[in-house]
TORPAMI-186085 format. One record per residue: residue in three letters; residue number from 1; x, y, z of N, C-alpha, C, O in turn. Coordinates in steps of 0.1 Angstrom, whole numbers, plus 5000, padded with zeros to 4 digits. Example, Ala and Ser with C-alpha at 12.3 -4.5 7.8 and 13.67 -1.06 7.14 Angstrom:
ALA:1:5132:4943:5078:5123:4955:5078:5132:4967:5078:5142:4967:5085
SER:2:5128:4978:5071:5137:4989:5071:5129:5000:5079:5134:5011:5080
//
This chain:
UNK:1:5130:5084:4919:5123:5077:4908:5116:5087:4900:5107:5094:4905
UNK:2:5119:5088:4887:5112:5097:4878:5103:5090:4869:5106:5079:4864
UNK:3:5091:5095:4867:5081:5088:4858:5086:5088:4844:5092:5098:4839
UNK:4:5083:5077:4837:5086:5076:4822:5074:5080:4815:5066:5071:4812
UNK:5:5072:5093:4811:5060:5097:4805:5057:5091:4792:5045:5087:4789
UNK:6:5067:5088:4783:5065:5082:4770:5059:5068:4772:5051:5064:4764
UNK:7:5065:5061:4781:5060:5047:4783:5046:5047:4789:5038:5038:4784
UNK:8:5043:5056:4798:5030:5056:4804:5020:5060:4793:5009:5053:4792
UNK:9:5023:5070:4785:5013:5074:4774:5011:5063:4764:5000:5061:4759
UNK:10:5021:5055:4762:5020:5044:4752:5011:5034:4757:5005:5027:4749
UNK:11:5010:5032:4770:5001:5022:4776:4986:5026:4775:4978:5017:4772
UNK:12:4983:5039:4777:4969:5043:4777:4963:5041:4763:4969:5045:4753
UNK:13:4951:5035:4763:4944:5032:4750:4948:5019:4744:4941:5015:4734
UNK:14:4958:5012:4749:4961:4999:4743:4953:4988:4749:4950:4989:4761
UNK:15:4951:4978:4742:4945:4966:4748:4955:4959:4757:4967:4959:4755
UNK:16:4949:4953:4768:4958:4946:4777:4965:4935:4770:4976:4931:4775
UNK:17:4960:4929:4760:4966:4918:4753:4978:4922:4745:4987:4914:4741
UNK:18:4980:4936:4743:4992:4941:4736:5003:4942:4746:5015:4944:4742
UNK:19:5001:4941:4759:5011:4944:4769:5015:4932:4776:5027:4930:4780
UNK:20:5006:4922:4779:5010:4910:4787:5008:4898:4778:5001:4899:4768
UNK:21:5014:4887:4781:5013:4875:4773:4999:4870:4773:4991:4873:4781
UNK:22:4996:4862:4762:4982:4858:4760:4977:4849:4772:4965:4850:4774
UNK:23:4986:4842:4778:4981:4833:4789:4977:4842:4801:4968:4837:4809
UNK:24:4983:4853:4803:4978:4862:4814:4966:4869:4810:4957:4871:4818
UNK:25:4965:4873:4797:4953:4881:4793:4941:4873:4790:4930:4879:4787
UNK:26:4942:4860:4790:4931:4851:4785:4918:4853:4793:4907:4852:4788
UNK:27:4920:4856:4806:4908:4858:4815:4902:4872:4814:4892:4874:4820
UNK:28:4909:4881:4807:4904:4894:4806:4896:4896:4793:4897:4889:4784
UNK:29:4887:4906:4793:4879:4910:4782:4888:4915:4770:4896:4924:4772
UNK:30:4887:4909:4759:4896:4912:4748:4894:4926:4742:4903:4932:4736
UNK:31:4882:4931:4744:4879:4944:4738:4880:4956:4747:4875:4967:4744
UNK:32:4886:4954:4759:4887:4965:4769:4901:4971:4768:4911:4964:4769
UNK:33:4902:4984:4766:4914:4991:4766:4918:4995:4780:4910:4994:4789
UNK:34:4930:5000:4782:4935:5005:4794:4926:5016:4799:4923:5017:4811
UNK:35:4921:5025:4790:4912:5036:4794:4899:5030:4799:4894:5036:4809
UNK:36:4894:5020:4793:4881:5014:4797:4882:5008:4811:4873:5010:4819
UNK:37:4894:5002:4814:4896:4996:4827:4896:5006:4838:4890:5004:4849
UNK:38:4902:5018:4835:4902:5028:4845:4889:5033:4849:4886:5037:4860
UNK:39:4880:5033:4839:4867:5040:4841:4857:5031:4849:4846:5036:4853
UNK:40:4860:5019:4852:4851:5010:4860:4857:5006:4873:4867:4999:4873
UNK:41:4851:5011:4884:4857:5008:4897:4857:4993:4900:4848:4986:4896
UNK:42:4867:4989:4909:4868:4975:4912:4859:4971:4923:4856:4959:4925
UNK:43:4854:4981:4931:4845:4978:4942:4833:4988:4942:4835:4999:4938
UNK:44:4821:4983:4945:4809:4992:4945:4811:5004:4953:4818:5003:4964
UNK:45:4805:5015:4949:4806:5028:4957:4799:5026:4970:4789:5019:4971
UNK:46:4804:5034:4980:4797:5034:4993:4798:5048:4999:4806:5056:4996
UNK:47:4788:5050:5008:4788:5064:5014:4799:5065:5024:4804:5056:5029
UNK:48:4803:5078:5026:4814:5081:5036:4808:5087:5048:4805:5099:5049
UNK:49:4805:5078:5059:4798:5083:5070:4806:5092:5080:4800:5100:5087
UNK:50:4819:5091:5079:4827:5099:5089:4839:5105:5081:4839:5104:5068
UNK:51:4849:5110:5088:4860:5116:5081:4868:5105:5073:4867:5094:5077
UNK:52:4875:5109:5063:4881:5099:5054:4892:5091:5062:4892:5079:5062
UNK:53:4901:5098:5070:4911:5091:5077:4905:5088:5091:4908:5095:5101
UNK:54:4897:5078:5092:4888:5076:5103:4895:5069:5114:4892:5071:5126
UNK:55:4904:5059:5111:4911:5051:5121:4926:5052:5119:4930:5051:5107
UNK:56:4933:5054:5130:4948:5057:5128:4956:5045:5134:4954:5040:5145
UNK:57:4965:5040:5125:4974:5030:5129:4988:5034:5126:4991:5046:5121
UNK:58:4998:5026:5128:5012:5028:5125:5018:5015:5123:5012:5004:5125
UNK:59:5031:5015:5119:5038:5002:5116:5045:4997:5129:5050:5005:5137
UNK:60:5045:4984:5131:5051:4978:5143:5066:4982:5145:5070:4984:5156
UNK:61:5073:4983:5134:5087:4986:5135:5090:5000:5139:5101:5004:5142
UNK:62:5080:5009:5140:5082:5022:5145:5083:5023:5160:5087:5033:5166
UNK:63:5079:5012:5167:5079:5012:5182:5094:5009:5186:5099:4998:5184
UNK:64:5100:5019:5193:5114:5018:5197:5116:5020:5212:5126:5025:5216
UNK:65:5105:5018:5219:5106:5019:5234:5113:5006:5239:5107:4995:5237
UNK:66:5124:5007:5246:5132:4996:5250:5125:4988:5261:5118:4993:5269
UNK:67:5127:4974:5260:5124:4966:5271:5109:4962:5273:5105:4957:5283
UNK:68:5101:4965:5263:5087:4962:5264:5083:4949:5258:5089:4945:5247
UNK:69:5074:4942:5264:5069:4929:5258:5059:4933:5247:5056:4945:5245
UNK:70:5054:4923:5240:5044:4925:5229:5032:4932:5235:5026:4941:5230
UNK:71:5027:4926:5246:5015:4932:5253:5018:4946:5257:5009:4955:5255
UNK:72:5029:4949:5263:5032:4963:5267:5033:4973:5255:5029:4984:5257
UNK:73:5038:4968:5244:5038:4977:5232:5024:4979:5227:5021:4991:5223
UNK:74:5016:4969:5227:5002:4971:5223:4995:4981:5232:4988:4990:5228
UNK:75:4998:4980:5245:4991:4989:5255:4996:5003:5254:4989:5012:5255
UNK:76:5009:5004:5251:5015:5018:5248:5008:5025:5237:5004:5036:5239
UNK:77:5006:5018:5226:4999:5024:5215:4985:5027:5218:4979:5038:5214
UNK:78:4978:5018:5226:4964:5021:5229:4963:5033:5238:4954:5042:5237
UNK:79:4973:5034:5248:4973:5046:5257:4975:5059:5249:4970:5069:5254
UNK:80:4982:5058:5238:4985:5070:5230:4974:5074:5221:4974:5084:5214
UNK:81:4964:5065:5220:4952:5068:5212:4952:5062:5198:4943:5065:5191
UNK:82:4962:5054:5195:4961:5047:5182:4950:5037:5182:4947:5031:5193
UNK:83:4944:5035:5171:4934:5025:5169:4939:5011:5165:4932:5001:5167
UNK:84:4951:5011:5159:4956:4998:5154:4971:4999:5152:4977:5009:5153
UNK:85:4977:4987:5148:4991:4986:5144:4992:4975:5133:4985:4965:5134
UNK:86:5000:4978:5124:5003:4968:5113:5016:4961:5115:5026:4967:5117
UNK:87:5015:4948:5114:5027:4940:5116:5033:4936:5103:5026:4935:5093
UNK:88:5046:4933:5103:5052:4927:5091:5050:4912:5091:5048:4906:5102
UNK:89:5050:4905:5080:5049:4891:5079:5055:4886:5066:5053:4893:5055
UNK:90:5062:4875:5066:5064:4866:5078:5073:4873:5089:5081:4882:5086
UNK:91:5070:4869:5101:5077:4874:5113:5080:4863:5123:5075:4852:5121
UNK:92:5087:4866:5133:5090:4856:5144:5083:4859:5157:5087:4855:5167
UNK:93:5072:4867:5156:5064:4870:5168:5055:4858:5172:5048:4853:5163
UNK:94:5055:4854:5184:5047:4843:5188:5032:4847:5186:5027:4857:5191
UNK:95:5025:4839:5179:5011:4842:5176:5002:4843:5188:4994:4852:5189
UNK:96:5004:4834:5198:4996:4835:5210:4998:4848:5217:4988:4854:5223
UNK:97:5010:4853:5217:5013:4866:5224:5007:4878:5217:5001:4887:5223
UNK:98:5007:4877:5203:5001:4888:5195:4986:4888:5197:4980:4899:5200
UNK:99:4980:4877:5197:4965:4876:5198:4961:4880:5213:4951:4887:5214
UNK:100:4969:4876:5222:4966:4880:5236:4967:4895:5238:4958:4901:5244
UNK:101:4977:4901:5232:4979:4916:5233:4968:4923:5226:4963:4933:5231
UNK:102:4964:4918:5214:4953:4924:5207:4940:4924:5215:4933:4934:5216
UNK:103:4937:4912:5220:4924:4910:5227:4924:4918:5241:4913:4923:5245
UNK:104:4935:4918:5248:4935:4925:5261:4935:4940:5260:4929:4947:5268
UNK:105:4941:4945:5249:4942:4960:5248:4931:4966:5239:4927:4977:5240
UNK:106:4925:4957:5230:4915:4962:5221:4921:4969:5209:4914:4976:5201
UNK:107:4935:4969:5208:4942:4975:5196:4941:4966:5184:4945:4954:5185
UNK:108:4935:4971:5174:4933:4962:5162:4946:4960:5154:4955:4968:5155
UNK:109:4946:4950:5146:4956:4947:5136:4949:4947:5122:4945:4937:5117
UNK:110:4948:4959:5117:4940:4961:5104:4947:4955:5092:4940:4951:5083
UNK:111:4960:4954:5092:4967:4950:5080:4980:4944:5083:4986:4946:5094
UNK:112:4986:4938:5073:5000:4932:5074:5008:4937:5063:5002:4939:5052
UNK:113:5021:4939:5065:5030:4943:5054:5039:4931:5051:5046:4926:5059
UNK:114:5039:4928:5038:5048:4917:5034:5063:4921:5037:5067:4932:5034
UNK:115:5070:4913:5043:5084:4916:5048:5095:4912:5038:5107:4914:5041
UNK:116:5091:4906:5027:5101:4900:5018:5100:4906:5004:5109:4902:4995
UNK:117:5091:4915:5001:5089:4919:4987:5100:4928:4981:5101:4929:4969
UNK:118:5108:4934:4989:5120:4941:4984:5132:4931:4982:5139:4932:4972
UNK:119:5134:4922:4992:5145:4913:4991:5143:4902:4980:5153:4898:4973
UNK:120:5131:4898:4978:5127:4888:4968:5116:4894:4959:5104:4890:4961
UNK:121:5119:4903:4950:5108:4909:4942:5100:4899:4934:5104:4889:4930
UNK:122:5087:4903:4933:5078:4894:4926:5081:4894:4911:5076:4885:4904
UNK:123:5089:4903:4906:5092:4904:4892:5106:4901:4889:5111:4903:4878
UNK:124:5113:4895:4898:5128:4891:4896:5129:4881:4884:5120:4873:4881
UNK:125:5141:4882:4878:5144:4873:4867:5145:4859:4871:5143:4850:4863
UNK:126:5149:4856:4884:5151:4843:4889:5138:4837:4894:5132:4843:4903
UNK:127:5133:4826:4888:5121:4820:4892:5121:4816:4907:5110:4817:4913
UNK:128:5132:4812:4912:5133:4809:4926:5131:4821:4935:5124:4820:4946
UNK:129:5135:4832:4931:5133:4845:4939:5118:4848:4938:5112:4852:4949
UNK:130:5112:4847:4927:5098:4850:4926:5090:4840:4934:5080:4844:4941
UNK:131:5094:4828:4934:5087:4818:4943:5088:4821:4957:5079:4820:4965
UNK:132:5100:4826:4961:5101:4830:4975:5092:4842:4979:5086:4842:4990
UNK:133:5089:4851:4970:5080:4861:4973:5066:4856:4973:5058:4860:4982
UNK:134:5062:4847:4964:5049:4841:4965:5047:4833:4978:5037:4834:4984
UNK:135:5057:4826:4982:5056:4818:4995:5055:4828:5007:5047:4825:5016
UNK:136:5062:4839:5006:5061:4849:5017:5047:4855:5018:5041:4858:5028
UNK:137:5041:4857:5006:5027:4862:5006:5017:4852:5011:5007:4856:5018
UNK:138:5019:4839:5008:5010:4829:5014:5010:4829:5029:5000:4829:5035
UNK:139:5023:4830:5034:5024:4831:5049:5018:4843:5054:5011:4843:5064
UNK:140:5020:4855:5047:5015:4868:5052:5000:4868:5052:4993:4873:5061
UNK:141:4994:4862:5042:4979:4861:5041:4973:4853:5052:4963:4857:5058
UNK:142:4980:4842:5055:4975:4833:5066:4977:4840:5079:4969:4838:5088
UNK:143:4988:4846:5081:4991:4854:5094:4980:4865:5095:4975:4867:5106
UNK:144:4977:4872:5084:4968:4883:5085:4954:4877:5089:4947:4884:5097
UNK:145:4950:4866:5084:4937:4860:5088:4937:4857:5103:4927:4860:5110
UNK:146:4948:4852:5108:4949:4848:5122:4949:4861:5131:4943:4860:5142
UNK:147:4954:4872:5126:4954:4884:5134:4941:4891:5133:4938:4900:5141
UNK:148:4932:4888:5123:4920:4895:5121:4922:4907:5112:4913:4916:5111
UNK:149:4933:4907:5104:4935:4918:5094:4928:4914:5081:4924:4903:5079
UNK:150:4926:4925:5073:4919:4922:5060:4927:4926:5048:4922:4925:5037
UNK:151:4940:4930:5050:4948:4933:5038:4963:4928:5041:4967:4928:5053
UNK:152:4970:4925:5030:4984:4924:5031:4990:4933:5020:4987:4932:5009
UNK:153:4998:4942:5025:5005:4952:5016:5016:4945:5008:5024:4938:5014
UNK:154:5016:4947:4995:5025:4941:4986:5031:4951:4976:5023:4957:4969
UNK:155:5044:4951:4975:5050:4959:4964:5049:4950:4951:5055:4939:4952
UNK:156:5042:4954:4941:5039:4945:4930:5051:4942:4921:5050:4933:4912
UNK:157:5062:4948:4922:5074:4945:4914:5084:4956:4916:5082:4967:4921
UNK:158:5096:4953:4911:5107:4962:4911:5115:4963:4898:5120:4953:4893
UNK:159:5115:4975:4892:5122:4977:4880:5135:4985:4883:5146:4982:4877
UNK:160:5134:4994:4892:5146:5002:4896:5157:4993:4901:5156:4985:4910
UNK:161:5169:4995:4895:5181:4988:4900:5182:4973:4896:5190:4966:4901
UNK:162:5173:4969:4887:5172:4955:4882:5175:4954:4867:5175:4965:4860
UNK:163:5176:4942:4862:5177:4940:4848:5164:4937:4841:5163:4933:4830
UNK:164:5153:4938:4849:5140:4935:4844:5134:4947:4837:5133:4958:4843
UNK:165:5129:4945:4825:5123:4956:4818:5109:4959:4823:5103:4951:4830
UNK:166:5104:4971:4820:5091:4975:4825:5080:4965:4820:5072:4961:4828
UNK:167:5081:4963:4807:5070:4954:4801:5071:4940:4807:5061:4934:4810
UNK:168:5083:4935:4809:5085:4922:4815:5080:4921:4829:5073:4912:4834
UNK:169:5083:4932:4837:5078:4933:4851:5063:4933:4851:5057:4927:4860
UNK:170:5057:4940:4842:5042:4941:4842:5036:4926:4840:5027:4922:4847
UNK:171:5041:4919:4830:5036:4906:4828:5039:4896:4839:5030:4889:4844
UNK:172:5051:4897:4845:5055:4888:4856:5046:4890:4868:5042:4881:4875
UNK:173:5044:4903:4871:5037:4907:4883:5023:4901:4882:5017:4895:4891
UNK:174:5016:4903:4870:5003:4897:4869:5003:4882:4870:4994:4876:4876
UNK:175:5013:4876:4864:5013:4861:4865:5015:4856:4879:5008:4847:4884
UNK:176:5024:4863:4887:5026:4858:4901:5015:4862:4910:5011:4854:4919
UNK:177:5008:4873:4908:4997:4877:4916:4986:4867:4913:4978:4863:4923
UNK:178:4984:4862:4901:4974:4852:4898:4977:4839:4906:4967:4832:4909
UNK:179:4989:4836:4908:4993:4824:4916:4990:4826:4931:4987:4816:4938
UNK:180:4990:4838:4936:4987:4841:4950:4972:4842:4953:4968:4839:4964
UNK:181:4964:4846:4943:4950:4848:4945:4942:4837:4951:4933:4839:4959
UNK:182:4945:4824:4948:4938:4813:4955:4939:4814:4971:4930:4810:4978
UNK:183:4951:4819:4975:4953:4820:4990:4946:4833:4995:4942:4833:5007
UNK:184:4944:4843:4987:4936:4854:4991:4921:4850:4993:4914:4854:5002
UNK:185:4917:4841:4984:4903:4836:4984:4902:4827:4997:4892:4827:5004
UNK:186:4912:4819:4999:4912:4809:5011:4911:4817:5024:4903:4813:5033
UNK:187:4918:4828:5025:4919:4835:5038:4908:4846:5039:4905:4850:5050
UNK:188:4903:4851:5027:4894:4862:5028:4901:4875:5030:4895:4885:5032
UNK:189:4915:4875:5028:4923:4887:5030:4927:4893:5016:4930:4885:5007
UNK:190:4926:4906:5015:4929:4912:5002:4944:4915:5000:4951:4918:5010
UNK:191:4948:4915:4988:4962:4919:4984:4961:4934:4981:4954:4938:4971
UNK:192:4968:4942:4988:4968:4957:4986:4982:4961:4981:4992:4962:4988
UNK:193:4982:4965:4968:4994:4969:4961:4997:4983:4964:4988:4992:4965
UNK:194:5010:4986:4967:5014:5000:4971:5023:5006:4960:5031:5000:4954
UNK:195:5021:5020:4959:5029:5028:4951:5042:5031:4959:5041:5038:4969
UNK:196:5053:5027:4953:5066:5030:4960:5076:5034:4949:5073:5035:4937
UNK:197:5088:5037:4953:5098:5042:4944:5105:5030:4938:5117:5027:4941
UNK:198:5098:5023:4929:5103:5011:4923:5104:5012:4908:5107:5002:4901
UNK:199:5102:5024:4902:5102:5026:4888:5092:5017:4881:5094:5012:4870
UNK:200:5080:5015:4887:5070:5006:4881:5056:5011:4885:5054:5015:4897
UNK:201:5047:5010:4876:5033:5015:4878:5034:5030:4882:5030:5034:4893
UNK:202:5039:5038:4873:5043:5052:4877:5032:5062:4876:5033:5073:4882
UNK:203:5021:5059:4870:5010:5068:4868:4997:5063:4875:4996:5051:4876
UNK:204:4988:5072:4880:4976:5067:4886:4967:5059:4877:4960:5050:4881
UNK:205:4966:5063:4864:4958:5056:4854:4963:5042:4852:4956:5032:4851
UNK:206:4976:5041:4851:4982:5028:4849:4980:5019:4861:4977:5007:4860
UNK:207:4981:5025:4873:4979:5017:4886:4965:5012:4886:4963:5000:4890
UNK:208:4955:5020:4883:4941:5016:4883:4939:5005:4873:4932:4995:4876
UNK:209:4945:5006:4861:4943:4996:4850:4950:4983:4855:4945:4972:4852
UNK:210:4961:4984:4862:4968:4972:4867:4959:4964:4877:4958:4952:4876
UNK:211:4953:4971:4886:4944:4965:4895:4933:4958:4888:4929:4946:4891
UNK:212:4927:4964:4878:4916:4958:4870:4921:4946:4862:4913:4937:4860
UNK:213:4933:4947:4857:4939:4936:4850:4940:4924:4858:4940:4912:4853
UNK:214:4942:4925:4871:4942:4914:4880:4929:4907:4881:4928:4895:4884
UNK:215:4918:4914:4878:4905:4909:4875:4900:4900:4887:4895:4889:4886
UNK:216:4901:4906:4899:4897:4899:4911:4893:4908:4922:4900:4918:4924
UNK:217:4882:4906:4929:4878:4915:4940:4887:4915:4952:4886:4924:4960
UNK:218:4897:4906:4953:4906:4906:4964:4919:4913:4961:4929:4911:4968
UNK:219:4919:4921:4950:4931:4929:4947:4927:4944:4947:4917:4948:4940
UNK:220:4934:4952:4955:4931:4966:4955:4944:4974:4957:4955:4969:4954
UNK:221:4943:4986:4962:4955:4995:4963:4957:5000:4977:4947:5004:4983
UNK:222:4969:5000:4981:4973:5007:4994:4980:5020:4990:4992:5020:4986
UNK:223:4973:5031:4991:4978:5044:4986:4987:5051:4996:4982:5054:5007
UNK:224:4999:5053:4992:5009:5060:5000:5009:5075:4995:5014:5077:4984
UNK:225:5004:5084:5003:5003:5098:4999:5017:5104:4997:5018:5111:4986
UNK:226:5026:5103:5006:5039:5109:5005:5047:5104:4993:5055:5112:4987
UNK:227:5046:5091:4989:5054:5086:4979:5052:5092:4965:5061:5090:4957
UNK:228:5041:5098:4963:5038:5103:4949:5041:5118:4947:5042:5123:4936
UNK:229:5044:5125:4958:5046:5139:4957:5058:5143:4949:5059:5154:4944
UNK:230:5068:5134:4947:5080:5137:4939:5076:5139:4925:5083:5147:4918
UNK:231:5066:5132:4920:5063:5133:4906:5048:5134:4902:5044:5132:4891
UNK:232:5040:5137:4912:5026:5138:4909:5018:5144:4921:5024:5147:4931
UNK:233:5005:5145:4919:4996:5150:4929:4988:5139:4936:4982:5131:4928
UNK:234:4988:5138:4949:4980:5127:4955:4965:5127:4951:4959:5117:4950
UNK:235:4959:5139:4949:4945:5140:4945:4943:5133:4932:4932:5127:4929
UNK:236:4952:5134:4922:4951:5127:4909:4950:5112:4911:4942:5105:4904
UNK:237:4959:5107:4920:4959:5093:4922:4946:5088:4929:4940:5078:4926
UNK:238:4941:5096:4938:4929:5092:4945:4917:5092:4936:4909:5083:4936
UNK:239:4916:5102:4927:4906:5103:4917:4906:5091:4908:4896:5085:4905
UNK:240:4918:5087:4903:4919:5077:4893:4917:5063:4900:4910:5054:4894
UNK:241:4922:5061:4912:4921:5048:4918:4907:5045:4924:4902:5034:4924
UNK:242:4901:5056:4929:4887:5055:4934:4885:5044:4944:4893:5043:4953
UNK:243:4875:5035:4941:4871:5025:4951:4882:5014:4952:4880:5005:4960
UNK:244:4892:5014:4943:4902:5004:4944:4911:5006:4957:4918:4997:4961
UNK:245:4910:5018:4962:4919:5021:4974:4913:5014:4986:4901:5016:4990
UNK:246:4921:5006:4992:4917:4998:5004:4922:5004:5017:4915:5004:5027
UNK:247:4934:5010:5017:4940:5017:5029:4949:5028:5024:4953:5029:5013
UNK:248:4953:5037:5034:4961:5048:5032:4973:5048:5041:4973:5045:5053
UNK:249:4985:5050:5035:4997:5052:5042:5000:5067:5043:4999:5074:5033
UNK:250:5004:5072:5055:5006:5086:5058:5021:5089:5059:5027:5083:5069
UNK:251:5027:5097:5051:5040:5102:5053:5040:5116:5046:5031:5119:5038
UNK:252:5050:5124:5048:5051:5137:5042:5063:5138:5033:5071:5129:5032
UNK:253:5063:5148:5025:5074:5150:5015:5076:5165:5012:5066:5173:5011
UNK:254:5089:5169:5012:5092:5183:5009:5099:5184:4995:5110:5179:4994
UNK:255:5093:5191:4986:5099:5193:4973:5111:5202:4974:5121:5201:4967
UNK:256:5111:5212:4984:5122:5221:4986:5135:5213:4990:5146:5215:4985
UNK:257:5133:5204:5000:5144:5196:5004:5149:5186:4993:5161:5184:4992
UNK:258:5140:5181:4986:5143:5172:4975:5152:5179:4965:5163:5174:4961
UNK:259:5148:5191:4961:5156:5199:4951:5169:5204:4956:5179:5205:4948
UNK:260:5170:5207:4969:5182:5212:4975:5192:5201:4979:5204:5203:4978
UNK:261:5187:5190:4984:5195:5180:4990:5195:5166:4984:5203:5157:4987
UNK:262:5185:5164:4974:5184:5151:4968:5171:5144:4971:5164:5148:4981
UNK:263:5167:5135:4962:5153:5129:4963:5149:5124:4977:5138:5127:4982
UNK:264:5158:5115:4983:5154:5109:4995:5153:5119:5007:5146:5116:5017
UNK:265:5160:5130:5006:5158:5140:5017:5145:5147:5017:5141:5153:5027
UNK:266:5137:5144:5006:5123:5150:5006:5115:5144:5017:5105:5150:5022
UNK:267:5118:5132:5022:5110:5126:5033:5114:5131:5046:5108:5128:5056
UNK:268:5125:5138:5047:5130:5143:5060:5123:5156:5065:5128:5166:5066
UNK:269:5110:5154:5067:5101:5165:5071:5089:5158:5079:5085:5147:5076
UNK:270:5085:5165:5089:5074:5160:5097:5061:5161:5090:5058:5169:5082
UNK:271:5052:5152:5094:5038:5152:5089:5032:5165:5091:5031:5170:5102
UNK:272:5027:5171:5080:5020:5184:5081:5029:5196:5078:5024:5207:5076
UNK:273:5043:5193:5077:5052:5204:5074:5058:5204:5060:5067:5212:5057
UNK:274:5053:5195:5052:5058:5194:5038:5048:5200:5028:5041:5209:5031
UNK:275:5048:5194:5016:5041:5199:5005:5028:5192:5002:5021:5195:4992
UNK:276:5024:5182:5011:5011:5176:5008:5000:5185:5013:5000:5190:5024
UNK:277:4990:5187:5004:4978:5195:5007:4968:5185:5013:4960:5179:5006
UNK:278:4969:5184:5027:4960:5175:5034:4945:5178:5033:4937:5168:5031
UNK:279:4941:5190:5033:4927:5193:5031:4922:5188:5017:4911:5183:5016
UNK:280:4930:5190:5007:4927:5185:4994:4926:5170:4993:4917:5164:4987
UNK:281:4936:5163:5000:4935:5149:5001:4923:5144:5008:4916:5135:5003
UNK:282:4919:5150:5019:4907:5146:5026:4894:5148:5017:4885:5140:5017
UNK:283:4894:5159:5010:4883:5162:5001:4882:5151:4990:4871:5146:4986
UNK:284:4894:5148:4984:4894:5138:4973:4890:5124:4978:4882:5117:4972
UNK:285:4894:5121:4990:4890:5108:4996:4875:5108:4999:4868:5098:4997
UNK:286:4870:5119:5004:4855:5120:5006:4847:5118:4993:4837:5111:4993
UNK:287:4852:5123:4983:4845:5123:4970:4845:5108:4965:4835:5105:4957
UNK:288:4854:5100:4968:4853:5086:4964:4847:5077:4974:4846:5065:4972
UNK:289:4843:5083:4985:4836:5075:4996:4845:5068:5005:4841:5059:5012
UNK:290:4858:5072:5006:4867:5065:5015:4865:5070:5029:4866:5082:5032
UNK:291:4864:5061:5038:4864:5063:5053:4870:5051:5059:4862:5041:5061
UNK:292:4882:5051:5063:4889:5039:5068:4902:5042:5075:4904:5052:5081
UNK:293:4911:5032:5073:4924:5032:5080:4934:5041:5073:4935:5041:5061
UNK:294:4941:5048:5082:4953:5055:5077:4965:5052:5086:4964:5053:5099
UNK:295:4976:5047:5080:4987:5042:5088:4999:5051:5087:5004:5054:5076
UNK:296:5004:5056:5098:5016:5064:5097:5028:5055:5094:5030:5044:5100
UNK:297:5036:5060:5085:5048:5053:5081:5060:5063:5080:5064:5067:5069
UNK:298:5065:5066:5092:5076:5076:5093:5086:5071:5103:5083:5061:5110
UNK:299:5097:5077:5105:5107:5073:5115:5100:5073:5129:5094:5083:5133
UNK:300:5101:5062:5136:5095:5061:5149:5104:5065:5161:5113:5073:5159
UNK:301:5101:5059:5172:5109:5062:5184:5102:5057:5197:5095:5048:5197
UNK:302:5105:5065:5208:5100:5061:5221:5086:5067:5223:5080:5072:5213
UNK:303:5081:5066:5235:5067:5070:5238:5065:5085:5234:5055:5088:5228
UNK:304:5074:5093:5237:5073:5107:5234:5072:5110:5219:5064:5118:5214
UNK:305:5080:5103:5211:5080:5104:5197:5067:5099:5191:5061:5105:5182
UNK:306:5063:5088:5195:5050:5082:5190:5038:5091:5193:5029:5092:5185
UNK:307:5038:5097:5205:5028:5106:5209:5027:5118:5199:5017:5123:5195
UNK:308:5039:5123:5196:5040:5134:5187:5035:5131:5173:5028:5139:5166
UNK:309:5038:5118:5168:5033:5114:5155:5018:5113:5155:5011:5117:5146
UNK:310:5012:5108:5166:4998:5107:5167:4991:5120:5167:4981:5122:5160
UNK:311:4997:5130:5173:4991:5144:5173:4992:5149:5159:4982:5156:5155
UNK:312:5002:5147:5152:5004:5153:5138:4994:5146:5129:4987:5152:5121
UNK:313:4992:5133:5130:4983:5126:5122:4968:5130:5125:4960:5132:5115
UNK:314:4965:5132:5137:4952:5137:5141:4949:5151:5135:4938:5153:5130
UNK:315:4960:5159:5134:4957:5173:5128:4955:5172:5113:4946:5179:5108
UNK:316:4962:5164:5106:4960:5163:5092:4947:5155:5088:4941:5158:5078
UNK:317:4943:5146:5097:4931:5139:5095:4919:5148:5097:4908:5146:5091
UNK:318:4920:5159:5105:4909:5168:5107:4910:5180:5098:4902:5189:5099
UNK:319:4920:5180:5089:4922:5192:5080:4911:5194:5070:4911:5203:5062
//
């Protein structure tokens, strides 16, 4: 995914009413430009009492140890020193077993990842597909509340490989998120938008402005460090997003492998062995007052593999 510089530059300095339909922009201040939106944080500043990457989790699908029950998987992660695990939702996991595993092991469920946002994008041309994504978010928000999680990760839209234009995707995403917001209010769970390779919201300033255009305290950003290295610097994203960042995804990226073998091969590198400047990331996060969850999102495996991932994340968290 390559950034479209001309399109991004064209957005900066324009009024939000020039980009989205009037019915979407009606609730926004008419005299605020994209630059103005970026300059005002969505959440009040707070002190950073501990290291930025203070609590370590991973994704449920990374656990590939055969024959384990839900409780045994939770216990495995707890034994390895993880603080939490993020589940996909909607899912078919029995709620009582998940809650029992959480309570018996003390392993937290800090967040949930929407399991349908790629299959049924929020910006799809088909209203039924968009509705399916909205419905999945309603379920995910309610599941998150039941688990004790405070965020649901959502890909805000997909332009790559679709017939949806960038401008149309922008408007549709805001419209559909507005429909989801009552359920975020109902559950008290935040919608955490993530930067992915979707050819949408390609710059940190635009991402910050988009969060502000949602105009709601229950919308923030789930910042994926590795996903931006192909076309930008993580520290620039952290600086621009500021207090809008709710959680951090941890993965690595190698520009050398990308250039030699293709874009997706850039991810084929272990945490700490790529081009991410983790000390700089930690400093940038400290400067915005972030101290919270960091979730590993890399190829998983058995107990030995998960232990190695935990060791690597601990090293970059202390960098």
